[in-house]
DRENDO-553286 format. One record per residue (C-alpha): residue number from 1; z, y, x. Coordinates in Angstrom, 3 decimals. Example, Ala and Ser with C-alpha at 12.3 -4.5 7.8 and 13.67 -1.06 7.14 Angstrom:
<nodes>
NODE   sepa          z          y          x
NODE      1      7.800     -4.500     12.300
NODE      2      7.140     -1.060     13.670
</nodes>
This chain:
<nodes>
NODE   sepa          z          y          x
NODE      1    -28.239    -14.978     58.770
NODE      2    -28.898    -18.376     57.140
NODE      3    -29.912    -19.030     53.558
NODE      4    -29.149    -21.453     50.792
NODE      5    -30.501    -21.794     47.366
NODE      6    -28.260    -20.650     44.701
NODE      7    -28.972    -20.590     40.826
NODE      8    -32.351    -21.887     40.336
NODE      9    -34.783    -19.891     42.395
NODE     10    -32.065    -17.435     43.911
NODE     11    -31.649    -17.470     47.641
NODE     12    -27.941    -16.831     48.907
NODE     13    -26.672    -15.901     52.253
NODE     14    -24.375    -18.521     53.960
NODE     15    -22.078    -18.089     57.196
NODE     16    -22.613    -21.665     58.150
NODE     17    -26.080    -22.131     59.381
NODE     18    -27.420    -23.172     55.926
NODE     19    -24.705    -25.460     54.936
NODE     20    -23.731    -25.347     51.453
NODE     21    -19.997    -26.708     51.734
NODE     22    -17.712    -24.929     54.422
NODE     23    -16.514    -28.014     56.136
NODE     24    -19.969    -29.220     57.250
NODE     25    -19.488    -32.824     56.160
NODE     26    -22.758    -34.657     54.960
NODE     27    -23.150    -34.810     50.984
NODE     28    -25.309    -37.168     49.274
NODE     29    -26.618    -36.120     46.096
NODE     30    -27.494    -38.357     42.762
NODE     31    -29.536    -37.431     39.729
NODE     32    -27.528    -35.913     37.299
NODE     33    -30.264    -35.249     34.524
NODE     34    -33.297    -33.498     33.385
NODE     35    -32.908    -30.463     31.415
NODE     36    -35.021    -27.320     30.424
NODE     37    -34.708    -24.238     32.580
NODE     38    -32.348    -22.257     30.433
NODE     39    -29.918    -25.320     30.015
NODE     40    -30.207    -26.221     33.939
NODE     41    -29.236    -22.483     34.968
NODE     42    -26.189    -22.730     32.689
NODE     43    -25.166    -26.069     33.952
NODE     44    -25.742    -25.043     37.720
NODE     45    -23.492    -21.877     37.104
NODE     46    -20.617    -23.957     35.922
NODE     47    -21.089    -26.585     38.631
NODE     48    -20.647    -23.512     41.263
NODE     49    -17.671    -22.391     39.353
NODE     50    -16.331    -25.933     39.757
NODE     51    -17.175    -25.901     43.482
NODE     52    -19.698    -28.830     43.049
NODE     53    -22.553    -29.090     45.610
NODE     54    -25.667    -29.003     43.411
NODE     55    -29.372    -29.411     43.927
NODE     56    -32.347    -28.914     41.723
NODE     57    -36.339    -30.072     41.742
NODE     58    -38.927    -28.410     39.507
NODE     59    -42.091    -30.326     38.797
NODE     60    -44.859    -29.553     41.074
NODE     61    -48.075    -27.810     39.993
NODE     62    -49.857    -31.019     38.990
NODE     63    -46.900    -33.322     37.926
NODE     64    -45.885    -30.413     35.223
NODE     65    -48.472    -31.721     33.045
NODE     66    -46.539    -34.780     32.326
NODE     67    -42.798    -33.609     33.534
NODE     68    -40.670    -31.399     31.613
NODE     69    -37.693    -29.233     32.825
NODE     70    -35.866    -29.427     35.808
NODE     71    -34.246    -32.178     37.408
NODE     72    -30.441    -31.400     38.733
NODE     73    -28.796    -33.483     41.433
NODE     74    -25.235    -33.259     42.399
NODE     75    -22.714    -34.446     45.161
NODE     76    -22.250    -38.087     44.488
NODE     77    -18.292    -38.179     44.869
NODE     78    -18.324    -35.485     42.022
NODE     79    -20.789    -37.056     39.407
NODE     80    -18.403    -37.895     36.699
NODE     81    -17.009    -34.421     36.706
NODE     82    -20.665    -32.939     36.935
NODE     83    -21.698    -35.067     33.740
NODE     84    -18.640    -33.622     31.697
NODE     85    -19.569    -30.499     32.461
NODE     86    -23.185    -31.142     31.778
NODE     87    -22.619    -32.925     28.504
NODE     88    -20.232    -30.053     27.156
NODE     89    -23.280    -27.314     28.128
NODE     90    -25.846    -29.602     26.190
NODE     91    -23.804    -30.096     23.279
NODE     92    -22.891    -26.548     22.727
NODE     93    -26.536    -25.206     23.194
NODE     94    -27.705    -28.085     20.640
NODE     95    -25.176    -26.732     17.942
</nodes>
């Protein structure tokens, strides 16, 4: 059984040999933003609910000295929708 990354750090099984989207088309990701781990987890959950392909990058053991948080990347074709989701979550967490 193939695996894919789910919410930050969770590995989920797939049926499509590791493809995150069922129709196996290529997806180009773009940078959505850099967030705290908690905010990134919440955004990731909402992206999954919306069916948006996403990916994350945590700082490496050395770069964590100057980099904060987690960088999120999303499907380029759904960037506008992803930004709305991220802005809504960030605004709610900053209240």
